[in-house]
C-alpha positions in Angstrom: -4.1 149.2 -46.3 -5.1 148.0 -43.6 -6.8 145.1 -44.9 -3.9 143.5 -46.3 -1.5 143.8 -43.5 -3.2 140.5 -42.5 -3.2 138.6 -46.2 0.6 139.0 -45.9 1.1 137.5 -42.7 -0.9 135.0 -43.2 1.4 134.2 -46.7 4.8 134.6 -44.8 3.1 132.1 -42.6 2.3 129.5 -45.0 5.7 130.2 -46.9 7.5 129.7 -43.4 5.1 126.4 -43.1 6.4 124.9 -46.3 10.1 124.9 -45.9 9.6 123.1 -42.4 7.7 120.7 -44.4 10.1 120.2 -47.1 13.5 120.1 -44.4 14.7 116.8 -43.5 13.6 115.7 -40.1 16.3 115.7 -37.5 18.3 112.7 -36.8 18.6 111.1 -33.6 22.7 111.2 -33.1 23.7 107.1 -32.6 25.6 106.6 -29.1 29.2 107.3 -30.2 30.8 103.7 -29.5 34.2 104.3 -27.5 37.3 103.5 -29.6 39.7 100.9 -29.1 42.7 101.7 -26.9 46.2 100.9 -28.1 47.1 97.1 -27.8 49.9 97.2 -24.6 51.7 93.7 -24.0 51.1 92.2 -20.1 53.4 91.0 -18.0 52.0 88.0 -16.3 53.3 86.6 -13.5 53.7 83.0 -13.3 54.8 81.0 -10.0 57.1 77.6 -10.8 55.0 74.7 -12.0 54.6 72.1 -9.5 57.4 69.1 -9.9 55.8 66.0 -11.1 56.9 62.3 -9.6 59.4 59.7 -10.7 58.2 57.6 -13.1 60.2 54.1 -14.4 61.2 54.0 -17.5 63.1 50.5 -18.2 66.1 50.3 -15.5 66.1 54.1 -15.2 63.3 57.1 -13.8 62.3 60.0 -15.0 61.0 63.3 -13.8 59.0 64.7 -16.2 58.7 68.1 -14.7 61.6 68.5 -12.2 61.6 71.4 -9.7 63.2 74.7 -11.0 63.9 78.0 -9.0 61.4 80.0 -10.7 59.0 80.1 -14.0 62.3 81.9 -15.8 64.2 80.2 -18.6 66.9 77.8 -17.2 70.0 75.0 -17.7 70.3 72.8 -14.7 72.9 69.7 -13.7 73.0 67.4 -11.0 76.1 65.9 -9.1 77.0 64.5 -5.5 73.3 65.5 -4.0 73.0 69.1 -5.4 71.3 70.2 -8.1 72.3 73.5 -9.5 70.5 76.0 -11.9 71.6 78.8 -14.2 69.7 81.4 -16.7 66.2 82.8 -14.8 66.1 85.1 -18.1 61.9 85.2 -18.2 60.2 84.6 -21.7 58.3 87.4 -23.1 55.6 88.8 -21.6 55.9 86.7 -18.6 57.4 87.8 -15.0 59.3 85.1 -13.0 57.7 84.6 -10.3 58.1 83.8 -6.9 61.4 81.5 -5.9 61.2 77.9 -5.0 62.0 78.1 -1.5 64.5 75.2 -2.1 67.3 77.0 -3.6 69.4 79.5 -2.7 70.3 82.1 -5.6 72.7 85.0 -6.4 74.3 86.9 -9.1 76.7 84.6 -11.6 80.5 85.9 -11.1 82.5 86.3 -14.0 79.8 86.8 -16.7 79.0 90.9 -16.0 76.1 92.5 -17.9 74.4 89.2 -18.5 71.8 89.5 -15.6 71.9 85.4 -15.1 71.6 83.9 -12.0 73.1 80.9 -10.4 70.4 78.6 -7.8 71.7 75.8 -5.8 69.3 73.0 -4.2 71.0 71.2 -1.6 68.2 68.8 -1.2 66.4 67.6 -4.5 64.2 65.2 -5.2 64.8 61.6 -5.7 63.2 58.6 -6.8 63.4 55.7 -3.4 65.0 53.0 -3.7 68.5 53.2 -3.0 71.4 55.9 -3.7 70.6 57.8 -7.3 72.8 59.5 -9.6 70.6 62.1 -12.0 71.4 64.2 -15.0 69.2 66.8 -16.7 68.0 66.0 -20.7 66.8 69.4 -22.2 66.0 68.4 -25.6 62.7 68.0 -25.3 61.8 70.8 -22.3 63.7 69.7 -19.3 63.5 66.6 -17.7 65.2 64.9 -15.2 66.7 61.2 -14.9 68.3 58.9 -12.5 70.4 56.0 -12.4 71.3 53.3 -9.9 74.7 55.3 -8.3 77.8 53.6 -8.9 79.8 52.8 -6.2 82.5 55.6 -6.9 83.3 57.7 -3.6 81.0 60.1 -2.2 81.8 64.3 -2.3 82.0 66.1 0.2 79.1 67.6 1.0 78.3 71.6 0.0 78.5 73.9 2.6 74.7 75.7 3.7 76.1 78.6 3.1 77.7 78.3 -0.1 77.3 81.2 -1.9 75.6 80.3 -5.8 78.0 82.4 -8.3 79.4 79.8 -10.7 77.9 77.8 -14.2 81.9 77.0 -15.7 85.2 77.3 -13.8 85.8 80.5 -15.8 83.6 82.1 -13.5 85.4 81.9 -10.8 88.9 83.3 -9.6 90.3 80.3 -8.7 89.1 78.5 -12.1 87.5 76.0 -10.3 83.4 75.6 -10.2 82.0 73.0 -7.9 77.9 72.1 -8.0 77.4 76.2 -8.7 79.8 77.4 -6.1 83.6 79.1 -6.6 86.2 76.9 -4.7 89.0 79.1 -3.3 92.0 79.1 -1.5 91.5 82.4 -0.1 89.7 85.2 0.5 91.0 87.3 -2.7 89.1 84.2 -4.9 85.9 85.1 -3.9 83.8 88.0 -5.1 81.7 88.4 -2.0 81.8 86.3 1.5 85.2 84.7 2.2 86.8 81.1 1.8 86.1 78.6 4.2 86.7 75.0 3.9 87.6 75.2 0.2 84.6 77.4 -1.1 83.6 80.7 -1.1 80.5 81.1 1.6 78.2 84.0 2.7 79.9 85.8 6.0 77.4 85.7 8.5 77.5 87.6 12.2 
């Protein structure tokens, strides 16, 4: 009986070795690749583009890239030495950059809920060579075209404290919008500020 014990152990050991030999070798685990995260929209802060110089075009001058308040979407007008713009909505995925310091801006009156702003530049760029009358063309982007000024009587200079507030006459309590600022006869015509010299102006202390 004692002689059989080693044989049994030897048999069991042989069987164990055969089982191990038949098993598949352990596979090395592949490094786990990180799953791509969900795509998120990134807002890009864009500064106002630099204004281009004026180029002669026939008897006129054109500024292909005029100065704008910031990188938002604007529509602009030019009269009597003042440029005023309305809008300011940012394009998708773009945050309007810093304001051009030449512009004075405020909320558009009479158009509640639109979020539009009005901006006034009292000293816009002009081509050299005498008085010019300019207009904005917005069929291919936004351009500014200037020609020699007519002999009409120049408009009164806009007050430096004039509140940027209107794009259309209906935006003003008085029903009169003058180069982005509401004309007035009394303080009651002004949502903000006070009426001074016929315009709604900022109150300074």
